[in-house]
C-alpha positions as CSV (number, residue, x, y, z in Angstrom):
1,M,229.0,15.3,183.6
2,W,227.1,17.5,181.4
3,S,226.1,16.7,177.7
4,V,225.7,19.4,174.9
5,I,223.2,18.2,172.2
6,I,223.7,19.6,168.8
7,P,221.7,18.3,165.8
8,T,223.0,19.6,162.5
9,Y,222.2,19.3,158.9
10,N,224.5,20.9,156.1
11,R,225.6,24.0,158.2
12,L,229.3,23.2,158.5
13,P,230.7,27.1,158.2
14,I,228.8,28.2,161.3
15,L,229.0,24.6,162.9
16,Q,232.8,25.2,162.9
17,K,232.3,28.4,164.8
18,C,229.7,26.8,167.3
19,L,232.1,23.8,168.1
20,M,235.1,26.0,168.6
21,A,233.2,28.2,171.1
22,M,231.9,25.3,172.7
23,E,235.5,23.8,173.3
24,Q,236.6,27.1,174.9
25,Q,234.2,27.0,178.0
26,N,235.4,28.0,181.2
27,F,233.7,25.5,183.0
28,D,234.5,23.2,186.3
29,L,232.9,20.1,185.5
30,E,233.4,17.7,182.8
31,Y,231.3,17.9,179.5
32,E,230.9,16.4,176.2
33,I,229.6,17.7,173.0
34,L,227.2,15.3,171.1
35,V,227.0,16.3,167.6
36,I,224.4,14.6,165.6
37,D,224.7,14.5,161.9
38,D,221.2,14.3,160.4
39,G,222.5,13.1,157.1
40,S,224.4,16.1,155.9
41,T,225.7,16.1,152.4
42,D,228.4,18.7,153.0
43,E,231.7,18.3,154.7
44,T,230.5,18.1,158.2
45,I,231.6,14.6,159.0
46,A,235.0,14.9,157.6
47,W,235.8,18.2,159.1
48,I,234.8,16.7,162.6
49,N,236.8,13.7,161.9
50,T,239.8,15.5,161.0
51,N,240.0,18.3,163.6
52,D,241.2,18.4,167.2
53,L,237.7,18.3,169.1
54,P,238.7,16.8,172.4
55,H,235.0,17.2,173.7
56,V,233.2,16.2,170.6
57,R,231.5,12.9,170.1
58,L,230.0,12.6,166.5
59,L,226.8,10.6,166.1
60,E,225.3,9.9,162.5
61,Q,221.8,9.2,161.4
62,D,220.1,9.2,158.1
63,H,217.9,12.6,157.4
64,Q,215.1,12.2,160.0
65,G,214.8,15.7,161.3
66,A,215.7,17.5,164.6
67,A,213.4,15.7,166.7
68,A,215.0,12.1,166.0
69,A,218.5,13.7,166.3
70,R,217.9,15.3,169.7
71,N,216.3,11.8,170.8
72,L,219.3,10.0,169.7
73,G,221.7,12.7,171.4
74,I,219.5,11.9,174.7
75,E,219.7,8.3,174.5
76,K,223.8,8.3,173.8
77,A,224.4,11.1,176.5
78,L,226.6,10.3,179.5
79,G,225.8,13.6,181.2
80,Q,223.2,13.8,184.0
81,I,222.5,17.4,182.5
82,V,221.6,17.9,179.1
83,V,222.1,21.2,177.2
84,F,220.6,21.7,173.9
85,I,221.8,24.3,171.4
86,D,221.3,24.7,167.5
87,S,224.4,24.2,165.2
88,D,224.2,28.0,164.2
89,L,224.6,29.3,167.9
90,V,227.9,30.7,168.9
91,V,228.3,31.0,172.8
92,T,230.6,33.0,175.0
93,E,233.0,31.2,177.3
94,G,230.9,31.4,180.4
95,F,227.9,29.7,178.8
96,L,227.9,26.4,180.6
97,A,229.2,28.0,183.8
98,A,226.1,30.4,183.6
99,H,223.6,27.5,183.1
100,A,225.1,25.7,186.2
101,E,224.7,28.5,188.4
102,G,221.0,28.8,187.3
103,L,220.4,25.3,188.1
104,Q,222.0,25.1,191.3
105,N,220.0,23.8,194.1
106,Q,216.9,23.3,191.7
107,E,215.6,20.0,191.3
108,K,212.2,20.5,189.3
109,A,213.3,23.4,186.8
110,F,215.4,24.0,183.8
111,T,217.4,26.9,182.7
112,Y,216.6,28.9,179.4
113,G,219.4,31.3,178.2
114,T,219.7,34.4,176.0
115,V,219.5,34.1,172.3
116,I,220.6,37.0,170.4
117,N,220.0,36.9,166.5
118,T,222.8,38.2,164.2
119,A,223.5,38.4,160.5
120,N,227.2,39.0,161.7
121,F,229.0,36.0,160.5
122,E,232.8,36.9,161.2
123,E,232.2,38.5,164.7
124,P,228.6,37.1,165.8
125,T,229.4,37.9,169.5
126,T,229.7,41.7,168.8
127,T,225.9,41.8,168.1
128,K,223.7,43.8,170.9
129,F,220.5,42.4,172.4
130,K,217.4,43.8,170.6
131,I,213.9,44.1,171.7
132,T,213.2,41.6,168.9
133,D,215.3,38.7,170.7
134,I,213.0,38.8,173.5
135,S,211.2,35.2,173.6
136,N,208.4,34.2,175.6
137,A,208.6,30.4,174.7
138,F,208.5,28.2,177.9
139,F,211.0,25.4,176.4
140,A,212.9,26.1,173.3
141,T,215.9,23.9,172.3
142,G,218.2,27.1,170.8
143,N,219.7,27.4,174.5
144,V,218.2,25.5,177.5
145,A,219.7,22.9,180.2
146,I,217.7,20.4,181.8
147,A,218.4,17.1,183.8
148,R,218.3,14.3,181.4
149,H,215.8,12.1,183.6
150,W,213.3,14.7,183.2
151,L,213.4,14.5,179.3
152,V,213.2,10.6,179.5
153,E,210.0,10.7,182.0
154,A,208.3,13.3,179.6
155,G,208.7,10.8,176.9
156,M,211.4,12.8,174.9
157,F,210.7,14.3,171.5
158,D,207.7,13.2,169.6
159,L,208.7,11.9,166.2
160,K,205.3,12.8,164.7
161,F,206.9,16.2,164.2
162,K,208.7,15.3,161.2
163,Q,208.7,18.7,159.4
164,Y,209.6,22.3,160.7
165,G,208.3,23.5,164.0
166,W,206.8,22.9,167.3
167,E,208.6,19.8,168.5
168,D,210.5,21.6,171.3
169,L,207.4,23.7,172.3
170,E,205.1,20.6,172.5
171,L,207.7,18.6,174.6
172,G,207.6,22.0,176.7
173,V,203.8,21.4,177.4
174,R,204.5,17.9,178.8
175,L,207.6,19.3,181.0
176,K,205.0,21.8,182.4
177,N,202.5,19.2,183.1
178,L,205.2,17.2,185.2
179,G,205.6,20.3,187.3
180,L,208.9,21.8,185.8
181,K,209.5,25.5,186.2
182,L,211.4,27.7,183.8
183,I,214.6,29.7,185.3
184,K,215.7,32.5,183.0
185,C,219.4,32.7,182.7
186,P,220.3,35.8,180.9
187,K,224.2,35.3,181.3
188,A,224.1,32.0,179.1
189,V,224.3,34.0,176.1
190,G,224.1,32.4,172.5
191,Y,224.4,34.4,169.2
192,H,222.1,32.7,166.8
193,W,223.6,33.4,163.1
194,H,221.6,33.6,160.1
195,P,222.3,35.4,156.8
196,A,220.9,38.8,156.4
197,F,217.4,38.6,154.6
198,N,217.4,38.5,150.8
199,L,214.8,37.6,148.1
200,A,216.3,34.4,147.4
201,Q,215.3,33.3,150.8
202,I,211.6,33.7,150.5
203,P,210.7,30.4,149.1
204,H,212.3,28.9,151.9
205,L,210.8,30.9,154.4
206,I,207.5,30.2,152.7
207,D,208.0,26.4,152.7
208,Q,209.0,26.7,156.6
209,E,205.8,28.5,157.5
210,Q,203.6,26.1,155.5
211,Q,205.5,23.2,157.4
212,R,205.1,25.0,160.8
213,G,201.3,25.1,160.0
214,R,201.1,21.4,159.3
215,M,202.9,20.7,162.4
216,G,201.1,23.1,164.5
217,V,197.9,20.8,163.9
218,V,199.9,17.9,165.1
219,F,200.7,19.9,168.3
220,Y,197.1,20.8,168.8
221,K,196.0,17.3,168.0
222,K,198.0,16.2,171.1
223,H,197.1,19.3,173.5
224,P,193.8,20.7,172.2
225,T,193.8,23.8,174.3
226,W,193.1,27.5,173.5
227,E,196.7,28.2,174.5
228,V,198.1,25.9,171.7
229,K,195.6,27.3,169.3
230,M,197.0,30.8,170.0
231,M,200.5,29.4,169.8
232,I,199.9,28.1,166.3
233,Q,197.7,30.9,165.1
234,M,194.7,28.8,164.3
235,T,192.2,31.4,165.9
236,W,189.8,33.8,164.0
237,I,192.0,36.6,165.6
238,H,195.0,35.6,163.5
239,R,192.8,34.9,160.4
240,L,191.3,38.2,160.7
241,L,194.7,39.9,161.5
242,W,196.9,38.5,158.7
243,G,194.0,38.2,156.2
244,T,193.3,41.8,156.6
245,L,197.0,43.0,156.7
246,S,197.6,40.8,153.5
247,L,194.5,42.0,151.8
248,G,193.5,38.2,151.6
249,G,196.9,37.4,150.1
250,L,197.1,40.4,147.6
251,I,199.9,41.7,149.6
252,N,202.4,39.0,148.9
253,E,206.1,38.1,147.9
254,R,205.4,39.2,144.2
255,S,203.4,42.5,144.9
256,L,206.1,43.3,147.7
257,Q,209.0,42.6,145.7
258,P,209.7,46.1,144.6
259,L,209.6,47.7,148.0
260,L,211.6,44.6,149.6
261,S,214.4,45.2,147.0
262,W,214.5,48.8,147.8
263,L,214.9,48.2,151.4
264,I,217.3,45.4,151.0
265,A,219.5,47.5,148.7
266,R,219.6,50.5,151.3
267,G,220.8,48.2,154.2
268,K,217.3,47.7,155.7
269,S,217.2,43.9,155.3
270,Q,215.8,43.5,158.8
271,L,212.9,45.9,158.1
272,A,212.2,44.0,154.9
273,L,212.0,40.7,156.5
274,E,209.5,42.3,159.2
275,I,207.4,43.6,156.2
276,A,207.5,40.2,154.6
277,R,206.0,38.7,157.7
278,I,202.8,39.9,156.8
279,F,202.6,37.4,153.9
280,L,204.6,34.8,155.6
281,N,202.1,34.8,158.4
282,W,199.4,34.6,156.0
283,Y,200.9,31.4,154.5
284,N,201.2,29.9,158.0
285,V,197.5,30.5,158.9
286,Q,196.1,29.0,155.6
287,S,198.6,26.2,156.1
288,V,197.2,25.7,159.6
289,Y,193.5,25.5,158.4
290,A,194.1,23.5,155.4
291,A,196.0,20.9,157.7
292,Y,193.1,21.0,160.4
293,Q,190.4,20.4,157.4
294,Q,192.2,17.6,156.2
295,E,192.5,16.1,159.5
296,Q,188.9,16.4,160.0
297,L,188.1,14.9,156.8
298,E,190.2,12.0,157.6
299,N,188.7,11.3,160.9
């Protein structure tokens, strides 16, 4: 028995594609799909309750974030193997079978599949793998399969991560400390949909980077190592890099708006996003240091 855990919050259009793909698995074993609705205000619950989704079990909670939603899924899962995907991921028919093949004869390991980012909502699975899709993460919940008992033994997701970022990678540190190894599973392909970059997204992206910075300090407080400092960008290297590239914040969402608009108008939204990462990373670094200084003052 396998349990696929999918937390969701106000993502019904892409969640529909996600669940339809999960229902069409060529898989010899029994599996369930646990959708944990994290307090959605759209029609997510109504749609699930009125459609024929034989593998789906719906769980509901007040809006508490992804860590709490995944923990609820782990607690209620019937399967010995747990698969985590995000609700904006559309998988291929051989997705679960590929993870199963990767885990075969492995006791102290988990599999990590391929995530291909796409802005193609109508046909996400037609997108080709790109160099920007390469991930060096040890444990990330966008596409991973693991025995449920290892999650329980590691202590599951830490609910101190109440904002965006790091809760899965922090759990990965604890799993690594238990001696688990990562098995790459390239045939377990998921297509991660997000709309093409536009200027209206910038306030949300800035807020995400600021939240990521604050949660990065929570991560570092639990695991005060140089490796974690590098991951959360709390080093002089990152401060110098992004401070220099952004000219101390002079290159920002306002000063770059004409260039970003010009690129987007010419169909180069991905390039525009990569340029926007200059000031987005600077917001992140500033947030990390501000949160760390606040932590020091409080202690």
